[in-house]
ZAMARGU-4260 file (C-alpha; in steps of 0.2 Angstrom, whole numbers, plus 5000, padded with zeros to 4 digits):
<rodrens>
0) 5498/5483/5799 | 5494/5477/5781 | 5499/5488/5767 | 5486/5495/5755 | 5483/5484/5740
5) 5490/5491/5724 | 5477/5498/5711 | 5482/5486/5698 | 5491/5469/5695 | 5498/5470/5677
10) 5507/5453/5677 | 5492/5444/5684 | 5481/5452/5672 | 5492/5448/5657 | 5493/5430/5662
15) 5474/5429/5665 | 5472/5437/5647 | 5483/5424/5639 | 5475/5410/5648 | 5458/5417/5643
20) 5464/5417/5625 | 5470/5399/5626 | 5455/5391/5635 | 5439/5399/5628 | 5433/5400/5611
25) 5432/5417/5602 | 5414/5421/5602 | 5414/5418/5621 | 5428/5430/5623 | 5420/5443/5613
30) 5404/5442/5623 | 5411/5439/5641 | 5430/5443/5640 | 5429/5461/5646 | 5417/5457/5660
35) 5428/5442/5666 | 5444/5453/5666 | 5435/5466/5677 | 5429/5452/5689 | 5447/5445/5690
40) 5454/5462/5694 | 5441/5465/5708 | 5445/5448/5715 | 5464/5451/5715 | 5461/5467/5724
45) 5450/5459/5737 | 5461/5444/5740 | 5477/5454/5741 | 5468/5466/5753 | 5462/5452/5764
50) 5477/5439/5764 | 5491/5448/5755 | 5502/5438/5742 | 5495/5421/5750 | 5478/5426/5745
55) 5483/5430/5728 | 5491/5413/5726 | 5476/5404/5731 | 5466/5415/5719 | 5477/5410/5705
60) 5475/5391/5709 | 5456/5392/5709 | 5456/5403/5693 | 5468/5392/5684 | 5457/5377/5688
65) 5440/5386/5683 | 5448/5392/5667 | 5453/5375/5661 | 5437/5367/5666 | 5425/5380/5659
70) 5435/5384/5644 | 5435/5366/5639 | 5417/5364/5642 | 5413/5380/5631 | 5424/5373/5617
75) 5415/5356/5617 | 5398/5363/5618 | 5394/5365/5599 | 5400/5347/5597 | 5388/5341/5611
80) 5374/5351/5604 | 5377/5343/5587 | 5377/5326/5594 | 5361/5329/5604 | 5352/5335/5588
85) 5357/5321/5578 | 5353/5308/5591 | 5336/5316/5594 | 5322/5303/5589 | 5309/5308/5577
90) 5293/5313/5586 | 5278/5303/5581 | 5262/5312/5576 | 5253/5307/5592 | 5267/5313/5602
95) 5268/5329/5592 | 5249/5332/5596 | 5253/5328/5614 | 5267/5341/5614 | 5255/5354/5608
100) 5242/5350/5621 | 5256/5350/5634 | 5262/5367/5628 | 5244/5374/5629 | 5242/5368/5647
105) 5259/5376/5651 | 5254/5392/5643 | 5238/5393/5652 | 5246/5388/5669 | 5259/5402/5665
110) 5246/5415/5663 | 5236/5409/5678 | 5252/5411/5689 | 5254/5429/5682 | 5236/5434/5686
115) 5240/5453/5687 | 5250/5453/5671 | 5236/5443/5662 | 5222/5454/5669 | 5231/5470/5664
120) 5236/5465/5647 | 5219/5457/5643 | 5210/5472/5649 | 5221/5484/5639 | 5217/5473/5623
125) 5199/5473/5627 | 5198/5491/5629 | 5206/5495/5613 | 5197/5481/5603 | 5180/5485/5611
130) 5181/5504/5606 | 5188/5500/5588 | 5175/5486/5585 | 5160/5497/5591 | 5165/5512/5580
135) 5171/5502/5565 | 5154/5492/5565 | 5145/5509/5564 | 5156/5515/5550 | 5153/5499/5541
140) 5134/5501/5544 | 5134/5519/5538 | 5147/5520/5524 | 5150/5503/5518 | 5134/5493/5520
145) 5123/5493/5504 | 5106/5501/5505 | 5092/5488/5507 | 5086/5492/5489 | 5088/5482/5473
150) 5103/5489/5463 | 5107/5503/5475 | 5122/5509/5465 | 5110/5516/5452 | 5100/5527/5465
155) 5105/5545/5465 | 5099/5561/5472 | 5097/5576/5461 | 5101/5594/5467 | 5100/5611/5459
160) 5118/5618/5462 | 5115/5636/5467 | 5132/5642/5464 | 5129/5661/5468 | 5125/5656/5486
165) 5136/5641/5487 | 5122/5629/5492 | 5112/5614/5485 | 5095/5619/5480 | 5078/5610/5479
170) 5067/5609/5464 | 5049/5616/5461 | 5036/5604/5455 | 5037/5611/5437 | 5056/5608/5437
175) 5052/5590/5443 | 5040/5588/5428 | 5054/5595/5416 | 5067/5582/5423 | 5055/5568/5420
180) 5051/5573/5402 | 5068/5580/5396 | 5081/5568/5404 | 5089/5554/5394 | 5098/5546/5409
185) 5085/5540/5422 | 5073/5526/5421 | 5062/5533/5435 | 5062/5550/5444 | 5053/5553/5460
190) 5050/5569/5471 | 5045/5571/5489 | 5042/5585/5501 | 5039/5584/5520 | 5024/5588/5530
195) 5015/5583/5546 | 4997/5576/5546 | 4985/5572/5560 | 4979/5554/5561 | 4964/5550/5572
200) 4968/5533/5580 | 4959/5523/5593 | 4969/5532/5607 | 4965/5550/5600 | 4974/5562/5588
205) 4992/5558/5583 | 5005/5568/5574 | 5012/5558/5560 | 5028/5563/5550 | 5021/5562/5532
210) 5028/5564/5515 | 5021/5569/5499 | 5028/5559/5485 | 5026/5553/5468 | 5035/5537/5462
215) 5046/5535/5477 | 5042/5516/5479 | 5045/5512/5461 | 5061/5522/5460 | 5068/5513/5476
220) 5060/5496/5470 | 5053/5493/5487 | 5040/5479/5488 | 5026/5483/5500 | 5022/5470/5513
225) 5003/5472/5508 | 4994/5482/5495 | 5002/5492/5480 | 5011/5508/5477 | 5002/5523/5470
230) 4995/5522/5452 | 4998/5536/5439 | 4980/5539/5439 | 4980/5542/5458 | 4995/5553/5456
235) 4987/5564/5442 | 4970/5565/5451 | 4977/5568/5468 | 4966/5554/5475 | 4964/5553/5494
240) 4974/5537/5496 | 4989/5533/5507 | 5003/5521/5511 | 5006/5518/5530 | 5022/5513/5538
245) 5024/5497/5548 | 5028/5505/5564 | 5013/5517/5562 | 5002/5502/5557 | 5007/5492/5573
250) 5007/5505/5586 | 4992/5516/5581 | 4982/5506/5569 | 4981/5490/5579 | 4991/5480/5566
255) 4975/5475/5558 | 4979/5464/5542 | 4963/5470/5534 | 4969/5488/5534 | 4972/5489/5515
260) 4957/5495/5507 | 4949/5502/5522 | 4949/5521/5527 | 4958/5531/5540 | 4955/5549/5546
265) 4969/5560/5541 | 4967/5579/5545 | 4949/5576/5547 | 4947/5568/5529 | 4944/5550/5525
270) 4959/5542/5516 | 4960/5525/5509 | 4975/5514/5513 | 4982/5506/5497 | 4998/5498/5505
275) 5008/5495/5520 | 5027/5498/5519 | 5039/5484/5524 | 5046/5484/5541 | 5060/5496/5544
280) 5057/5507/5529 | 5055/5525/5534 | 5063/5534/5520 | 5065/5549/5520 | 5067/5557/5537
285) 5059/5543/5547 | 5042/5545/5538 | 5028/5533/5542 | 5015/5540/5530 | 5015/5543/5511
290) 5002/5552/5501 | 5002/5556/5483 | 5010/5572/5476 | 4998/5578/5463 | 5000/5593/5451
295) 4987/5603/5461 | 4999/5602/5476 | 5014/5607/5466 | 5014/5626/5467 | 5023/5637/5455
300) 5040/5637/5447 | 5048/5648/5459 | 5043/5638/5474 | 5057/5626/5478 | 5052/5613/5490
305) 5055/5596/5482 | 5069/5584/5484 | 5072/5572/5469 | 5078/5555/5469 | 5081/5545/5453
310) 5086/5528/5446 | 5100/5528/5433 | 5097/5518/5417 | 5108/5503/5414 | 5125/5508/5407
315) 5123/5526/5411 | 5136/5534/5422 | 5134/5547/5436 | 5145/5559/5426 | 5135/5558/5410
320) 5118/5559/5420 | 5125/5575/5428 | 5129/5583/5411 | 5112/5578/5405 | 5104/5587/5420
325) 5115/5602/5418 | 5109/5604/5400 | 5091/5603/5406 | 5094/5617/5418 | 5103/5627/5405
330) 5088/5626/5393 | 5077/5631/5408 | 5088/5647/5410 | 5085/5651/5392 | 5066/5649/5394
335) 5065/5658/5410 | 5079/5671/5411 | 5085/5675/5428 | 5077/5661/5437 | 5091/5648/5435
340) 5106/5660/5433 | 5123/5652/5436 | 5114/5636/5442 | 5120/5619/5439 | 5117/5601/5444
345) 5124/5591/5458 | 5121/5572/5458 | 5125/5563/5474 | 5123/5544/5476 | 5109/5540/5488
350) 5121/5531/5499 | 5132/5546/5501 | 5118/5557/5504 | 5111/5547/5518 | 5128/5545/5526
355) 5135/5563/5524 | 5127/5570/5540 | 5138/5559/5551 | 5152/5557/5539 | 5166/5568/5547
360) 5162/5565/5565 | 5161/5546/5562 | 5178/5546/5554 | 5186/5557/5568 | 5179/5544/5581
365) 5186/5530/5571 | 5203/5538/5571 | 5201/5541/5590 | 5196/5522/5593 | 5211/5517/5582
370) 5223/5528/5593 | 5216/5519/5608 | 5220/5502/5600 | 5237/5508/5597 | 5240/5513/5614
375) 5233/5497/5621 | 5245/5487/5609 | 5260/5497/5615 | 5255/5494/5633 | 5254/5475/5629
380) 5270/5475/5620 | 5278/5484/5635 | 5271/5471/5647 | 5277/5457/5637 | 5294/5464/5636
385) 5295/5466/5655 | 5288/5449/5658 | 5300/5441/5646 | 5315/5450/5654 | 5309/5443/5671
390) 5308/5425/5664 | 5326/5426/5656 | 5334/5416/5670 | 5320/5403/5669 | 5322/5402/5650
395) 5341/5400/5652 | 5339/5386/5663 | 5327/5377/5651 | 5339/5380/5637 | 5353/5373/5647
400) 5343/5358/5651 | 5340/5355/5632 | 5324/5363/5628 | 5323/5368/5610 | 5321/5386/5605
405) 5307/5383/5593 | 5298/5374/5607 | 5300/5388/5619 | 5295/5401/5606 | 5279/5390/5602
410) 5274/5390/5620 | 5276/5409/5622 | 5267/5412/5606 | 5253/5401/5613 | 5253/5412/5628
415) 5251/5427/5617 | 5237/5419/5608 | 5228/5415/5624 | 5230/5433/5629 | 5223/5439/5613
420) 5209/5427/5614 | 5205/5434/5632 | 5206/5452/5625 | 5195/5448/5610 | 5182/5441/5621
425) 5182/5456/5633 | 5183/5467/5617 | 5167/5459/5610 | 5158/5461/5626 | 5163/5480/5627
430) 5159/5482/5609 | 5141/5476/5612 | 5140/5487/5627 | 5147/5501/5617 | 5134/5500/5604
435) 5120/5500/5617 | 5129/5516/5624 | 5129/5524/5607 | 5111/5520/5606 | 5108/5530/5622
440) 5119/5545/5618 | 5117/5547/5599 | 5107/5561/5592 | 5088/5556/5591 | 5088/5557/5572
445) 5104/5548/5569 | 5106/5530/5563 | 5121/5527/5575 | 5118/5514/5588 | 5103/5507/5580
450) 5112/5493/5573 | 5111/5477/5582 | 5126/5465/5587 | 5131/5456/5571 | 5141/5440/5569
455) 5153/5450/5558 | 5157/5461/5573 | 5161/5447/5584 | 5172/5439/5571 | 5181/5456/5569
460) 5184/5457/5587 | 5191/5440/5588 | 5202/5442/5573 | 5208/5459/5579 | 5213/5452/5596
465) 5222/5437/5588 | 5231/5448/5576 | 5236/5461/5589 | 5242/5448/5601 | 5253/5440/5587
470) 5259/5456/5581 | 5265/5462/5598 | 5269/5446/5606 | 5279/5437/5592 | 5294/5447/5592
475) 5297/5448/5611 | 5294/5429/5612 | 5306/5425/5598 | 5319/5437/5605 | 5317/5430/5623
480) 5321/5413/5616 | 5338/5419/5609 | 5346/5418/5626 | 5364/5412/5628 | 5363/5400/5643
485) 5380/5405/5649 | 5374/5423/5651 | 5357/5419/5657 | 5364/5407/5671 | 5378/5419/5676
490) 5366/5433/5680 | 5352/5433/5693 | 5334/5438/5691 | 5337/5456/5694 | 5354/5461/5688
495) 5351/5459/5669 | 5348/5477/5664 | 5344/5474/5645 | 5348/5492/5640 | 5342/5489/5622
500) 5326/5482/5628 | 5324/5496/5640 | 5326/5508/5626 | 5313/5498/5616 | 5301/5499/5631
505) 5304/5518/5633 | 5301/5521/5614 | 5285/5512/5615 | 5280/5522/5631 | 5284/5538/5622
510) 5273/5533/5607 | 5259/5529/5620 | 5260/5546/5628 | 5261/5555/5611 | 5245/5546/5605
515) 5236/5550/5622 | 5241/5568/5619 | 5234/5569/5602 | 5217/5562/5609 | 5218/5574/5624
520) 5221/5589/5612 | 5206/5584/5602 | 5195/5582/5617 | 5201/5599/5624 | 5197/5608/5608
525) 5180/5601/5607 | 5177/5605/5626 | 5182/5623/5623 | 5172/5624/5607 | 5156/5617/5616
530) 5158/5629/5630 | 5160/5644/5618 | 5145/5637/5608 | 5134/5635/5624 | 5139/5653/5629
535) 5133/5661/5613 | 5119/5673/5616 | 5104/5664/5607 | 5094/5680/5607 | 5081/5673/5618
540) 5079/5664/5635 | 5074/5646/5633 | 5072/5641/5651 | 5054/5639/5658 | 5047/5639/5640
545) 5034/5625/5635 | 5030/5623/5617 | 5015/5615/5608 | 5016/5612/5589 | 4999/5614/5581
550) 4994/5607/5564 | 4976/5613/5562 | 4965/5600/5552 | 4961/5607/5535 | 4943/5602/5535
555) 4939/5612/5551 | 4950/5627/5547 | 4948/5631/5528 | 4944/5649/5531 | 4958/5661/5536
560) 4946/5669/5548 | 4943/5653/5558 | 4962/5650/5559 | 4964/5668/5566 | 4950/5665/5578
565) 4958/5649/5585 | 4975/5656/5586 | 4969/5672/5596 | 4957/5662/5606 | 4970/5649/5611
570) 4982/5663/5616 | 4970/5672/5627 | 4964/5655/5635 | 4982/5650/5638 | 4987/5667/5645
575) 4973/5665/5658 | 4980/5649/5665 | 4986/5653/5683 | 5005/5655/5683 | 5007/5658/5664
580) 5018/5674/5662 | 5017/5676/5643 | 5010/5666/5628 | 5011/5668/5610 | 5012/5659/5593
585) 5025/5658/5580 | 5025/5649/5563 | 5044/5643/5564 | 5051/5640/5581 | 5070/5644/5583
590) 5081/5628/5580 | 5067/5619/5572 | 5076/5618/5555 | 5061/5625/5547 | 5062/5642/5539
595) 5056/5651/5524 | 5068/5662/5514 | 5064/5676/5502 | 5072/5691/5493 | 5068/5708/5499
600) 5067/5726/5492 | 5066/5742/5502 | 5056/5757/5497 | 5066/5772/5492 | 5082/5762/5488
605) 5088/5757/5471 | 5079/5741/5465 | 5092/5728/5462 | 5089/5713/5450 | 5080/5699/5460
610) 5095/5687/5461 | 5105/5701/5469 | 5092/5706/5482 | 5095/5702/5501 | 5088/5685/5506
615) 5079/5685/5523 | 5070/5673/5534 | 5051/5676/5534 | 5041/5671/5549 | 5024/5675/5557
620) 5021/5678/5575 | 5007/5685/5587 | 5008/5697/5601 | 5015/5689/5616 | 5028/5678/5607
625) 5043/5690/5609 | 5038/5693/5627 | 5037/5674/5631 | 5055/5672/5623 | 5060/5688/5631
630) 5067/5695/5614 | 5071/5713/5617 | 5062/5727/5608 | 5075/5739/5601 | 5065/5752/5592
635) 5046/5755/5589 | 5033/5744/5596 | 5028/5725/5596 | 5012/5718/5588 | 4996/5723/5597
640) 4977/5724/5595 | 4979/5737/5581 | 4987/5724/5570 | 4972/5715/5563 | 4968/5706/5546
645) 4960/5722/5539 | 4973/5734/5546 | 4988/5740/5537 | 5001/5726/5534 | 5015/5728/5547
650) 5031/5719/5551 | 5045/5718/5564 | 5062/5716/5558 | 5078/5711/5568 | 5093/5722/5571
655) 5104/5713/5557 | 5091/5717/5544 | 5090/5735/5550 | 5108/5738/5548 | 5109/5730/5531
660) 5095/5740/5524 | 5096/5756/5534 | 5113/5757/5542 | 5114/5770/5556 | 5096/5775/5553
665) 5079/5772/5562 | 5069/5760/5551 | 5053/5762/5560 | 5040/5768/5548 | 5050/5762/5532
670) 5042/5750/5520 | 5048/5733/5513 | 5041/5721/5501 | 5045/5702/5498 | 5039/5703/5480
675) 5041/5714/5466 | 5041/5733/5470 | 5029/5737/5456 | 5016/5725/5463 | 5014/5736/5478
680) 5013/5723/5492 | 5022/5735/5504 | 5024/5731/5523 | 5027/5744/5535 | 5041/5742/5549
685) 5033/5746/5566 | 5048/5739/5577 | 5065/5732/5578 | 5068/5717/5589 | 5085/5708/5594
690) 5093/5695/5584 | 5088/5677/5587 | 5099/5663/5581 | 5084/5654/5572 | 5096/5643/5562
695) 5105/5636/5576 | 5119/5641/5588 | 5134/5639/5576 | 5126/5650/5563 | 5126/5669/5563
700) 5110/5678/5563 | 5102/5682/5546 | 5090/5696/5542 | 5073/5691/5549 | 5055/5698/5545
705) 5041/5694/5557 | 5023/5697/5550 | 5008/5696/5562 | 4999/5680/5560 | 4982/5689/5558
710) 4989/5696/5541 | 4998/5679/5537 | 4988/5665/5544 | 4995/5648/5544 | 4988/5631/5550
715) 5005/5626/5556 | 5010/5636/5571 | 5019/5633/5588 | 5012/5640/5604 | 5025/5645/5616
720) 5021/5648/5635 | 5032/5655/5649 | 5029/5650/5667 | 5038/5652/5683 | 5052/5639/5687
725) 5045/5625/5697 | 5027/5628/5692 | 5019/5614/5681 | 5006/5622/5670 | 5007/5607/5657
730) 4991/5598/5663 | 4981/5614/5663 | 4988/5619/5646 | 4984/5602/5638 | 4966/5603/5645
735) 4963/5620/5638 | 4969/5615/5621 | 4959/5599/5620 | 4944/5608/5625 | 4947/5621/5611
740) 4950/5608/5598 | 4947/5590/5601 | 4956/5584/5585 | 4972/5593/5589 | 4987/5582/5595
745) 4994/5590/5611 | 5012/5586/5613 | 5020/5598/5626 | 5039/5600/5625 | 5051/5611/5633
750) 5061/5623/5622 | 5077/5619/5631 | 5076/5601/5623 | 5076/5609/5606 | 5091/5619/5610
755) 5100/5604/5617 | 5095/5594/5602 | 5103/5607/5590 | 5120/5603/5598 | 5117/5584/5601
760) 5129/5579/5586 | 5144/5589/5593 | 5140/5583/5611 | 5139/5565/5605 | 5157/5567/5597
765) 5163/5576/5612 | 5157/5562/5624 | 5165/5548/5614 | 5181/5557/5610 | 5182/5561/5629
770) 5180/5543/5633 | 5193/5538/5621 | 5206/5551/5627 | 5202/5545/5645 | 5206/5527/5640
775) 5222/5532/5631 | 5228/5542/5645 | 5224/5529/5658 | 5233/5516/5648 | 5248/5527/5645
780) 5249/5530/5664 | 5249/5512/5667 | 5263/5511/5654 | 5273/5524/5663 | 5271/5516/5680
785) 5276/5499/5673 | 5292/5506/5665 | 5297/5516/5680 | 5293/5502/5692 | 5303/5490/5681
790) 5318/5501/5680 | 5317/5503/5699 | 5317/5484/5701 | 5332/5482/5690 | 5341/5496/5698
795) 5338/5491/5716 | 5357/5487/5719 | 5362/5504/5712 | 5350/5512/5723 | 5357/5503/5738
800) 5374/5508/5733 | 5370/5526/5731 | 5362/5527/5748 | 5376/5517/5756 | 5388/5531/5748
805) 5378/5545/5756 | 5363/5548/5744 | 5348/5553/5754 | 5330/5548/5750 | 5325/5565/5742
810) 5339/5562/5729 | 5333/5545/5725 | 5315/5552/5724 | 5320/5566/5712 | 5330/5554/5701
815) 5315/5542/5699 | 5303/5556/5696 | 5315/5563/5683 | 5315/5547/5674 | 5296/5547/5672
820) 5296/5565/5668 | 5309/5564/5654 | 5298/5550/5646 | 5283/5560/5648 | 5291/5576/5641
825) 5297/5566/5625 | 5280/5559/5622 | 5272/5576/5625 | 5283/5584/5612 | 5280/5571/5599
830) 5261/5571/5604 | 5260/5590/5602 | 5268/5590/5585 | 5256/5576/5579 | 5241/5585/5587
835) 5246/5601/5578 | 5246/5592/5562 | 5230/5582/5565 | 5220/5596/5573 | 5214/5603/5556
840) 5203/5588/5555 | 5193/5595/5569 | 5191/5612/5561 | 5173/5608/5555 | 5167/5604/5572
845) 5175/5619/5581 | 5167/5635/5585 | 5177/5651/5589 | 5192/5640/5593 | 5207/5639/5583
850) 5214/5621/5580 | 5231/5627/5588 | 5223/5635/5603 | 5237/5639/5615 | 5227/5637/5631
855) 5221/5620/5626 | 5239/5614/5622 | 5245/5621/5638 | 5231/5613/5648 | 5235/5596/5639
860) 5254/5598/5643 | 5250/5601/5662 | 5238/5586/5663 | 5251/5575/5654 | 5265/5580/5665
865) 5255/5580/5681 | 5249/5562/5677 | 5266/5556/5673 | 5273/5562/5689 | 5259/5554/5698
870) 5262/5538/5690 | 5280/5539/5694 | 5277/5544/5712 | 5273/5526/5718 | 5289/5517/5712
875) 5299/5533/5717 | 5293/5532/5735 | 5296/5513/5735 | 5314/5516/5729 | 5317/5529/5742
880) 5313/5517/5755 | 5326/5504/5750 | 5337/5497/5764 | 5355/5498/5757 | 5361/5483/5767
885) 5347/5472/5761 | 5349/5477/5743 | 5368/5475/5743 | 5367/5458/5752 | 5354/5452/5739
890) 5367/5455/5725
</rodrens>
């Protein structure tokens, strides 16, 4: 029986260490000396155990021969390399070009051989580049592209800064005249106010978004494609002339080139067309018709309804112009005490004014797209590191055969460039598709998505792809070429662990997870905010409601009696349609962004100065309106047949106003006035109805006053009709209204569409941010899978040894899942900290949700950890099925 081998061989190890010192150069000993000593010690134990002292002697003979041969070769290697470099012939220019072509072909073949890697990396780059290019093109179009007007930097909007109420106010027509006459800063000033007119076209009456304006075309310096702008005489006299838009001209007026100088029918009146606006011009608010704003249409000084745009004189700054306007308003306050108290001026460049509606949301989306691009870059860097690690043995062979490091680096950089080119092409395609998608999902009145595909966008995608590939492929490529041939050849393809590189890959993965958590948190906050917003009690039921906006032609409804007669007649006729449950009229429909505000005084209460009185929304409605919308009656009664034009003026108020004026008391029977109390225009409160969020879902209800339309007739009203679900009353409704008034455009729209449109901006942001977070999470999961799978491959021998020593499959499974879980936890912690810092950027878009909402953060954490474990499960299952014998034999 052979004795057990000793645990150590001190004399042999000492001799081996001395020989190692004598034969090998210092840098080789520092790099591989310890590893060679351990291998020699293991071989001594194995040979002594197998053959005793004889085996040890044979081992020493082979070891001595190898040490002398390999040590001599290592000491002579620098000299051989120097001789080889000095003897290398100069490469002629043609040969250099040929080498470039050869490297290009080699790089392409290398990418073709690794189809899965190429497809994964190129797809990751394409997703990041496509999202970034699409959003950045919109940002450029909205924020940085100059307006299509001459000298756009001199165009500014002018607002009355209503400081007591913290809002920007409009101007009255007399204010506008004062601005023209008293300013020293503007070369031209124009005012405009909105309206809707009825155009009689060949296909029937059409509603046209029109604008009353003065010198708008002169201020913007817009050249009409045909005709001329309004003359000062036409503006002073208020002539019946108009300028039509290109879209209206082509769609409803036949595109007749002789239209200028001819007449069209607007609101039943003959109007002469003096010009046609250029194609694409629809300023402001997508207008397609412009009519003169004359002094007779200007109303009084207290009627603020005009927006003002002006062109600065040369060498006049925006700040000096603002001081000029503030001085004008201060003088108006002296001339009209109390009307402009604490008011100032707010001059906003026209470009900023047009872009401010989508400003914050667009920047948030740009940040989201940028995060997706960073995650994609991290993924590509991780893939490149893993691929280079697998190619280490091949690179060592090439280096040992004499390949230069620069040549190898050049080929790998070419691979990165080809990879970036593929990603850029894919990104350009995705950017084009993304812009089309934005056009479908963007709010109807938004300019987003209406921009076409530009050459600059394609160039940007290409540049971004190349820069990204170079940035994240250069360093791994260069580091892969710094391989010591000795170490590379001494290791097989799977034994090289590369601990530093594993750490780099893990760090990249943690960053990817952190970025994905930031996006997931933002999406979660917006989802919860949207859910809270849609759950808000609107104060009415919008389902199964049809609406028809009515703009009665002035020439047929000049007298108030005729307006009242039509409104009541149409209500009764529509109510008689089979299936109609309730019908009524209102002047301003909820969520229509059209509301008239006024200050109010109550009888029997101290009369406050006018600026300190309560501001309420003033509306007009008929009987049947509140029943159709199912607005509850809380006290008193609704409008009925007793409320006529000749009866006592009566109003309904909402519960908010009732609590403001008569807290804890019954307001029925009390009187209020929207004017001065001494005038005596008192209105009696006959009922209190529930609050309706007329200003939109996010805004709290304000005091509302409803006066019966018979006592406040208006040519612009909206008919609301409630019908049972599934019953289509639209054809009968259209027939009845066209029979009553042939010149009335009948456009029937569901009220739910108006409600949906009021949250379209938030929904648009939510959809895109959700898309970005899904992309980022998917890429991060691919990264987790890649890192874990790579580590499993590198640790195959370790797994086999563990299982040979008794570890069961569940232990291996837990170990691999724990590795993925630890990476995900680290990324989750970093991501939550970043999300907590960045979530305040979303504060303006959130509704009843705090930026640090605990439920959202917990949900994001669970999703992240669950996804990470799912991504780790596949390599973990693969590791648990390793055959110990096969894995050890392969080593």
